[in-house]
C-alpha positions in Angstrom: -6.4 11.2 12.4 -8.2 8.0 13.0 -6.5 5.0 11.5 -8.4 1.8 10.4 -7.4 -1.3 12.5 -7.5 -4.4 10.4 -8.7 -7.3 12.7 -7.5 -10.4 11.0 -7.0 -14.1 11.5 -4.5 -16.6 10.0 -4.1 -17.9 6.5 -6.4 -20.7 5.6 -9.1 -19.2 7.8 -11.5 -21.4 9.8 -14.8 -20.5 11.5 -13.2 -19.6 14.8 -10.5 -17.3 13.0 -13.4 -15.5 11.0 -15.8 -15.2 13.8 -13.4 -14.0 16.3 -12.2 -11.2 13.9 -15.7 -10.1 13.4 -16.5 -10.1 17.2 -13.2 -8.4 18.2 -13.6 -5.7 15.5 -17.1 -5.0 16.8 -15.8 -4.8 20.5 -12.9 -2.4 19.5 -15.4 -0.4 17.5 -17.6 0.0 20.7 -14.3 1.1 22.5 -13.9 3.9 19.9 -11.6 2.4 17.4 -12.2 2.4 13.6 -12.1 -1.2 12.6 -12.2 -3.4 9.6 -12.8 -7.1 10.1 -10.7 -9.0 7.5 -9.5 -12.4 6.3 -6.2 -13.6 5.1 -7.5 -16.2 2.7 -10.6 -17.8 1.1 -13.4 -19.2 3.3 -14.4 -22.8 3.5 -18.1 -23.9 3.1 -18.5 -24.4 6.8 -17.6 -20.9 7.6 -19.7 -19.6 4.7 -22.7 -21.5 6.1 -22.1 -20.0 9.5 -22.0 -16.5 8.3 -25.0 -17.0 6.1 -27.1 -18.4 9.1 -26.0 -15.5 11.2 -26.6 -12.8 8.6 -23.0 -11.7 8.7 -21.0 -10.2 5.9 -17.9 -11.9 4.6 -14.9 -9.9 6.0 -12.7 -8.1 3.6 -9.9 -10.1 1.9 -6.5 -8.7 2.8 -3.5 -10.7 1.4 -0.8 -8.3 2.2 -0.4 -5.6 5.0 2.9 -4.2 3.8 2.6 -0.4 3.5 2.1 0.9 -0.1 2.4 4.3 -1.8 -1.3 4.9 -1.3 -0.9 4.7 2.4 1.7 7.6 2.6 1.4 9.8 -0.5 0.1 13.4 -0.5 -3.0 13.3 -2.5 -3.8 17.0 -2.7 -0.6 17.6 -4.9 -0.1 21.0 -6.6 1.1 20.9 -10.2 1.8 23.2 -13.1 0.9 22.6 -16.8 3.5 22.5 -19.6 4.1 25.9 -21.0 3.6 27.7 -17.7 6.1 30.5 -17.2 8.9 29.4 -14.9 8.3 32.4 -12.7 4.9 31.3 -11.9 6.2 27.8 -10.9 8.8 29.6 -8.6 6.1 31.8 -7.1 4.0 28.7 -6.4 6.9 27.0 -4.6 7.6 30.0 -2.5 3.9 30.6 -1.6 3.2 27.1 -0.2 6.8 26.3 1.1 7.6 23.3 -1.0 10.8 22.4 -3.0 9.4 20.7 -6.0 6.2 20.5 -8.2 5.1 18.1 -11.0 4.9 19.3 -14.5 2.0 17.7 -16.4 0.3 17.8 -19.9 -3.4 18.7 -20.5 -4.4 15.1 -19.5 -2.5 15.3 -16.1 0.1 12.9 -17.4 3.4 13.5 -15.9 6.2 15.2 -17.9 8.8 15.9 -15.3 9.5 17.5 -11.9 10.4 21.1 -11.4 12.3 21.9 -8.3 14.7 24.5 -6.6 17.6 22.3 -7.7 16.6 21.8 -11.2 16.0 25.6 -11.7 19.2 26.5 -10.1 21.0 24.0 -12.3 19.6 25.3 -15.6 19.8 28.9 -14.6 23.4 28.6 -13.6 24.3 27.1 -16.9 22.6 29.9 -18.7 24.3 32.4 -16.6 27.7 30.9 -17.3 27.1 31.1 -21.0 26.4 34.9 -20.6 23.6 34.5 -23.1 19.8 34.2 -22.6 18.0 32.7 -25.5 14.2 32.1 -25.7 13.0 29.2 -27.9 9.3 29.0 -29.0 8.0 31.0 -25.9 4.4 31.9 -26.0 4.1 35.8 -26.2 1.3 35.4 -23.6 4.1 34.2 -21.2 6.0 37.4 -21.6 3.0 39.6 -21.2 1.9 37.8 -18.0 5.4 37.7 -16.4 6.6 41.1 -17.2 3.0 42.6 -16.9 3.3 44.1 -20.4 0.7 46.0 -22.4 0.3 44.7 -25.9 0.9 47.4 -28.5 1.0 45.1 -31.4 0.9 41.2 -31.5 -1.1 38.1 -31.2 -0.9 36.6 -27.8 -1.3 33.0 -29.2 2.0 33.5 -31.2 5.4 32.4 -30.1 8.8 34.1 -30.2 12.4 32.9 -30.3 15.8 34.6 -30.2 18.6 35.9 -27.9 17.7 38.7 -25.6 19.5 41.9 -26.2 19.4 45.2 -24.2 19.7 48.3 -26.4 21.8 50.5 -24.1 24.7 51.6 -26.3 24.7 54.2 -28.9 23.1 53.4 -32.3 26.5 53.6 -33.9 28.0 51.0 -31.6 25.1 48.7 -31.9 25.1 48.8 -35.7 28.9 48.0 -35.7 28.9 45.3 -33.2 25.5 43.5 -33.0 22.8 42.1 -35.1 19.2 42.2 -33.9 17.9 39.8 -36.5 15.5 37.3 -35.0 16.3 38.7 -31.6 14.4 40.1 -28.6 15.3 43.6 -28.0 14.6 45.4 -24.7 15.1 49.2 -24.9 14.0 52.3 -23.3 12.7 55.6 -25.1 15.5 55.5 -27.6 13.6 55.6 -31.0 16.7 55.2 -33.1 17.5 51.9 -31.5 13.8 50.9 -31.7 13.7 51.7 -35.4 17.0 49.8 -36.0 15.7 46.7 -34.2 12.7 46.7 -36.5 14.7 47.2 -39.6 17.0 44.4 -38.5 14.0 42.1 -38.4 14.0 41.5 -34.6 11.4 39.0 -33.5 10.0 41.1 -30.6 10.5 44.7 -29.4 9.9 45.5 -25.6 9.9 49.1 -24.7 10.6 49.8 -20.9 9.5 52.4 -18.5 5.9 52.2 -19.4 6.5 54.5 -22.4 4.4 54.1 -25.6 6.4 54.1 -28.8 5.9 56.9 -31.3 3.5 56.3 -34.4 6.3 55.8 -36.7 7.7 52.9 -34.7 4.3 51.3 -34.4 3.6 51.8 -38.2 7.0 50.2 -39.0 6.4 47.3 -36.8 2.9 46.8 -38.2 4.2 46.7 -41.7 6.9 44.1 -40.8 4.6 42.0 -38.6 6.9 42.4 -35.6 5.1 42.5 -32.1 5.6 45.4 -29.6 5.1 45.2 -25.9 5.5 48.0 -23.2 6.9 47.0 -19.8 6.2 49.1 -16.7 9.7 48.2 -15.4 13.1 49.5 -16.0 15.3 47.8 -18.6 17.3 45.6 -16.2 14.2 44.3 -14.5 12.4 43.7 -17.7 15.3 41.7 -19.1 15.4 39.5 -16.0 11.7 38.9 -16.1 11.7 38.1 -19.8 14.2 35.3 -19.0 11.7 33.9 -16.3 8.9 33.8 -19.0 10.4 30.7 -20.5 8.2 27.5 -20.1 8.7 25.6 -16.9 9.6 22.4 -18.8 12.9 23.8 -19.8 14.0 23.8 -16.1 12.4 20.5 -15.0 14.1 17.3 -14.4 13.1 13.8 -15.4 10.6 12.6 -12.7 10.7 9.2 -10.9 7.2 7.8 -11.2 5.5 4.8 -9.3 2.0 3.5 -9.0 -0.3 3.8 -6.1 0.3 0.1 -5.4 4.1 0.2 -5.3 5.6 -0.9 -1.9 6.8 1.9 0.4 10.1 0.1 0.7 10.6 -0.1 -2.9 10.1 3.8 -3.0 12.7 4.2 -0.3 15.1 2.1 -2.2 14.4 4.2 -5.4 15.0 7.4 -3.5 18.3 6.2 -2.2 19.6 4.8 -5.5 18.4 7.9 -7.6 19.3 10.4 -4.8 16.0 12.1 -5.2 13.8 13.9 -2.7 10.5 13.0 -4.1 8.7 10.5 -6.3 5.5 11.2 -8.3 2.5 8.9 -8.1 0.2 8.0 -11.0 -3.1 6.1 -11.0 -4.2 3.2 -13.1 -4.9 5.7 -16.0 -1.3 7.0 -15.7 -2.4 10.3 -14.5 -0.9 12.2 -11.6 -2.6 11.3 -8.4 -0.1 12.4 -5.8 3.6 12.7 -4.6 5.7 11.0 -1.9 8.4 13.1 -0.3 10.9 12.3 2.3 8.8 14.2 4.8 6.0 11.6 4.0 8.3 8.8 5.0 9.2 10.3 8.5 5.7 9.5 10.0 4.6 6.1 11.1 2.9 4.9 7.9 2.5 1.2 9.0 -0.8 -0.5 8.7 -2.4 -1.2 12.1 -3.5 -4.7 12.6 -5.0 -6.8 15.5 -4.4 -10.6 15.1 -6.8 -13.3 16.2 -6.4 -17.0 16.4 -2.7 -17.0 15.7 0.6 -15.3 16.8 3.2 -16.7 14.4 4.7 -15.0 11.4 4.6 -18.1 9.3 0.7 -18.2 9.7 0.0 -14.5 9.5 -1.0 -12.4 6.5 1.9 -11.3 4.3 3.9 -8.2 5.5 2.7 -8.4 9.2 6.4 -7.9 10.3 6.1 -4.4 8.6 2.7 -3.6 10.3 1.9 -2.0 13.6 0.4 -4.9 15.8 -1.8 -3.4 18.4 -3.5 -6.6 19.8 -3.2 -10.3 19.7 -6.0 -12.6 21.0 -5.3 -16.3 20.6 -5.5 -19.7 22.1 -2.3 -21.3 20.7 1.3 -21.4 21.8 3.2 -18.2 22.0 5.8 -18.3 19.3 7.6 -14.9 20.2 8.4 -14.1 16.6 5.9 -11.2 16.2 7.7 -8.1 17.6 6.1 -4.7 18.6 7.7 -1.3 19.5 5.1 -0.5 22.1 3.2 -2.5 24.8 -0.1 -4.0 23.2 -3.1 -5.9 24.2 -1.8 -9.6 24.3 -4.2 -12.2 25.5 -3.5 -15.9 25.0 -5.5 -18.5 26.9 -5.4 -22.3 27.0 -9.0 -22.7 25.9 -10.6 -24.5 22.9 -11.5 -21.4 20.8 -10.5 -17.8 20.4 -14.1 -17.0 20.2 -14.3 -18.1 23.8 -11.7 -15.6 24.9 -13.6 -12.9 22.9 -16.8 -13.9 24.8 -14.9 -13.6 28.2 -13.6 -10.1 27.3 -17.1 -9.0 26.6 -18.4 -10.3 29.9 -15.4 -8.5 31.6 -16.4 -5.2 30.0 -20.1 -5.8 30.7 -20.8 -5.6 26.9 -23.1 -7.5 24.8 -22.8 -7.7 21.0 -25.6 -8.0 18.5 -27.4 -11.4 18.6 -26.2 -12.5 15.2 -22.4 -12.1 16.3 -23.1 -13.9 19.6 -24.9 -16.7 17.6 -21.7 -16.8 15.4 -19.5 -17.1 18.5 -21.7 -20.1 19.7 -21.2 -21.9 16.4 -17.4 -21.0 16.3 -16.7 -22.4 19.7 -18.5 -25.7 18.8 -16.6 -25.9 15.6 -13.1 -25.3 17.1 -13.8 -27.7 19.9 -15.1 -30.5 17.7 -18.6 -30.2 19.3 -17.0 -29.9 22.8 -15.3 -33.4 22.2 -11.8 -32.0 21.5 -9.1 -32.6 24.3 -8.5 -28.8 24.1 -12.1 -28.1 25.3 -12.2 -26.3 28.8 -14.8 -25.3 31.3 -14.7 -21.9 29.8 -15.7 -23.3 26.4 -18.5 -25.3 27.8 -19.8 -22.3 29.9 -19.6 -20.1 26.8 -21.7 -22.5 24.8 -24.2 -23.2 27.5 -24.7 -19.5 28.3 -25.0 -18.2 24.7 -27.4 -21.1 23.9 -29.6 -20.1 26.8 -29.4 -16.4 26.1 -30.2 -16.8 22.4 -33.0 -19.2 23.0 -31.2 -21.9 20.8 -31.3 -25.4 21.8 -27.8 -26.9 22.3 -28.7 -30.0 20.4 -29.8 -27.9 17.4 -26.6 -25.8 17.5 -24.6 -29.1 17.5 -26.4 -30.6 14.6 -26.0 -27.3 12.6 -22.2 -27.2 13.1 -21.8 -31.0 12.6 -23.6 -30.6 9.1 -21.6 -27.5 8.2 -18.3 -29.4 9.1 -19.5 -32.2 6.8 -20.3 -29.9 4.0 -16.8 -28.3 4.2 -14.7 -31.5 3.9 -12.2 -30.9 1.0 -12.4 -33.4 -1.9 -9.4 -33.2 -4.2 -5.7 -33.7 -3.4 -4.6 -30.1 -3.4 -7.5 -28.9 -1.3 -7.0 -31.7 1.3 -3.2 -30.8 1.7 -3.9 -27.0 1.8 -7.3 -27.0 3.6 -6.1 -26.1 7.2 -2.3 -26.0 6.6 -0.3 -24.4 9.3 3.4 -23.8 8.9 5.7 -23.5 11.9 9.3 -22.3 12.0 11.1 -23.4 15.1 14.6 -22.1 15.2 15.0 -22.6 11.5 13.3 -26.0 11.4 10.3 -25.5 9.2 7.4 -28.0 9.5 3.8 -28.0 8.4 0.6 -29.7 9.7 -2.6 -30.0 7.8 -5.8 -31.4 9.3 -9.1 -32.5 8.0 -11.9 -33.4 10.3 -14.3 -36.1 8.9 -16.7 -38.9 9.8 -15.7 -40.7 6.6 -11.9 -41.3 6.9 -12.0 -44.1 4.4 -12.5 -41.8 1.6 -9.3 -40.0 2.4 -7.3 -43.2 3.3 -8.1 -44.4 -0.2 -6.3 -41.3 -1.7 -3.2 -42.0 0.5 -0.7 -42.7 -2.4 -1.8 -39.6 -4.3 -1.6 -37.5 -1.1 1.9 -38.7 -0.3 3.1 -38.0 -3.9 1.8 -34.4 -3.8 3.0 -33.8 -0.2 6.6 -34.8 -1.5 6.4 -32.1 -4.0 5.3 -29.6 -1.5 8.2 -30.6 0.8 10.8 -30.2 -2.0 9.5 -27.0 -3.4 8.6 -25.0 -0.1 11.6 -26.0 2.1 9.5 -28.0 4.5 11.5 -30.5 6.5 8.4 -32.4 7.9 4.9 -32.4 6.6 2.1 -34.1 8.6 -1.5 -34.6 7.4 -4.0 -35.5 10.0 -7.2 -37.2 8.8 -9.1 -37.0 12.0 -12.3 -38.9 12.7 -13.7 -36.8 15.6 -16.4 -39.4 16.4 -13.8 -42.2 17.1 -11.0 -39.8 18.2 -8.5 -41.3 15.8 -6.2 -39.5 13.3 -5.1 -41.3 10.2 -1.8 -39.8 9.6 0.3 -39.2 6.5 4.0 -38.2 7.3 6.5 -37.1 4.7 10.1 -35.8 5.4 11.8 -36.2 8.7 9.8 -39.3 9.7 12.4 -40.1 12.4 11.6 -36.9 14.4 7.9 -37.9 14.3 8.6 -41.5 15.3 10.5 -40.2 18.2 7.9 -37.7 19.2 5.0 -40.3 19.2 6.9 -43.4 20.1 5.6 -45.1 16.9 6.7 -46.5 13.7 5.8 -44.8 10.3 5.4 -47.4 7.6 5.3 -46.2 3.9 4.5 -42.6 5.2 1.5 -43.7 7.1 0.5 -44.3 10.8 -2.7 -44.5 12.8 -2.7 -42.3 15.9 -5.5 -43.4 18.2 -6.8 -40.7 20.8 -5.1 -37.9 18.8 -7.4 -35.2 17.6 -5.9 -31.9 18.6 -3.0 -30.4 16.5 -2.5 -27.7 19.0 -2.4 -29.6 22.2 -1.4 -33.2 21.2 0.9 -32.9 18.1 2.7 -29.5 18.0 4.0 -29.7 21.6 5.5 -33.2 21.2 7.3 -32.1 17.9 8.6 -29.0 19.6 10.1 -31.0 22.5 12.1 -33.2 20.0 13.2 -30.2 17.8 14.4 -28.4 21.0 16.3 -31.6 22.3 18.2 -31.8 18.9 19.8 -28.4 19.3 
């Protein structure tokens, strides 16, 4: 079975994250994989402008990759309707080799679960009581299960009563038993047949395939009592009559979950309730599948390839429960994403993940569609701040120049397009500024966050400094962050106007500077990845 590979970037996706997901998905597709380019958050205006310019679709939004019931359930589930003879349910279990089967009403709404265990439990209870009693059993059930011929009776009628076998002499029966409102199973003993009718039995079943004499038929007709004839002997007939009871008598209460329920929650439910299977219903509350222990043995994890990040704190929710098959990134290696098998893991110190994808394509002598290559060109320019970032490498420059030439796009036109797109994407309100490109890091339990806004108009953000500090203080308190840094980066002057909240002493030690009223100007600092994170990690490590 071919499994979809979700190719996905980090939360708060930027242009490089989105374009590298699209490009790697296309590369893997050429290599024979079934892929879905995805995103872990909403897109900014810059990225939307790039996708629109290149004629590319917005990747699928995926906010959680934890496996859910819909990923593991058996959809082609067999079921029986309410009222089905229990023998038919047993035959179905045996014919397809399963241990349980759902019981539903006419609208496919779950009523319960019939299983080998539930049948055995109810049947044993009846066996111990030494009495078999039918309650409101459709006459049709008995006809179908016992393979009877109908002498008299309406198949839509229902019968109730204890089941008696008329095997003794008529004298003994009259002295010890009452057949009133009972189901009497008897052979060719006319005296017992007539006595059963005179006692107002609810049903007379004559065994051996023998037709009753006219006087018995006439008597039954006058009293309104149905008569059936069974092709089997009396013992077999009595056993089958017992198995004509509706399946719901033998079912257990079913544990029911929705298709969107987490697999881990199903596992916990099975353990706590000691059940072997759980039924699944759709949004209309109708049966749509079943999850058994067998379904949980196989590898049901979602398959993902990560681009432009390799840290759990930045990844889509649930990635620790997914099967990661590839990582392509240009950031530090955190080491907190674990895999069971060897994977494609490519991390290079370049300015853009899209540059690495471009290099992979060249190594495999592959060329993607021009619109994807055009997006790669824009993504590299965006992530390297128009090739001005200190993270820019010769590979990034080579990628941009080569694509510009091959696509027939003037480099100055591409630069202008990306510069305009970046300007359009600048966040305006306090919450958007803080969350716009926020990345959270967890280094040995020390949790810190860095947000960065690139602009050519830093004064706008500086004027909001007090409001930004106030809101960041709330974020620090509510989200367990020890240090929060907001970089307002003017990529023309190569200066970051920086708001620092929380553990300011660590920041001061890292940058050999003084933070005054949660604010400091860092000249020559534009790269979070290369110029900020490593300095912080060095101080965090030295404190241990």
